[in-house]
C-alpha positions in Angstrom: 12.7 -22.2 -6.7 12.2 -20.5 -3.4 8.5 -20.2 -4.0 5.7 -21.2 -6.5 5.3 -18.0 -8.9 8.8 -16.5 -7.7 9.2 -15.9 -11.4 6.0 -13.4 -11.6 7.5 -11.6 -8.6 11.5 -11.5 -9.8 11.2 -11.1 -13.6 15.1 -10.9 -14.0 16.3 -14.6 -14.2 20.1 -13.6 -12.9 18.4 -11.6 -10.1 16.1 -14.5 -9.3 18.8 -17.0 -9.1 21.0 -14.7 -7.0 18.1 -14.3 -4.4 17.8 -18.2 -4.5 21.5 -18.4 -3.7 21.3 -15.9 -1.1 18.3 -17.6 0.8 20.1 -20.9 0.5 23.0 -19.9 1.7 21.3 -18.6 4.7 19.1 -21.9 5.4 16.2 -19.5 4.0 15.9 -17.1 6.9 14.3 -14.1 6.8 16.3 -10.9 5.4 17.4 -8.3 8.1 15.5 -5.6 8.8 18.2 -3.3 8.3 17.5 -3.6 4.5 13.9 -2.7 4.7 14.7 0.4 6.9 17.1 1.6 4.1 14.6 1.6 1.7 12.2 3.7 3.8 15.2 6.2 3.7 15.4 6.2 -0.1 15.1 9.8 0.1 18.2 10.5 2.0 19.8 9.3 -1.7 17.5 11.4 -3.8 15.1 8.6 -4.2 11.4 8.2 -3.8 11.0 5.6 -1.0 7.3 4.9 -2.4 9.4 3.4 -5.7 10.3 0.4 -3.5 7.3 -1.0 -1.8 7.3 -3.3 1.3 4.5 -5.5 1.8 2.7 -5.8 5.7 4.5 -9.2 6.9 1.8 -9.5 9.0 -1.1 -9.9 6.7 0.9 -13.0 5.4 1.7 -14.5 9.0 0.8 -18.2 9.6 0.6 -18.7 5.9 3.7 -20.5 4.5 3.4 -19.4 0.7 2.1 -15.9 1.5 5.0 -15.5 4.0 7.2 -16.6 1.2 5.8 -14.0 -1.5 6.0 -11.4 1.2 9.4 -12.1 1.7 10.7 -12.2 -2.1 8.7 -8.9 -3.0 11.0 -6.7 -1.1 14.0 -8.5 -2.8 12.9 -6.5 -6.0 12.8 -3.3 -3.9 16.1 -3.8 -2.8 17.5 -4.8 -6.1 16.0 -1.9 -8.1 17.3 0.7 -5.1 20.8 -0.8 -5.9 20.3 0.0 -9.4 18.7 3.2 -9.1 21.2 4.4 -6.3 24.5 3.1 -8.2 
């Protein structure tokens, strides 16, 4: 598993498995900023950007577990955005 407690962040097992595979293929590198920027512009698709929260990564800096959790939280937002935009 990517981070302890990932199951409470990403509730859907199928999505959690896909996210774990995604990060494993990338050597666990953080996601591209483009995805986060797109979430901020969800209103362009008639969606509410506040429905897709993005954490403040600077708060987690220097704390590996906190940074990993901050990295996972937007994944749920990206997946929700994809479902809603679809």
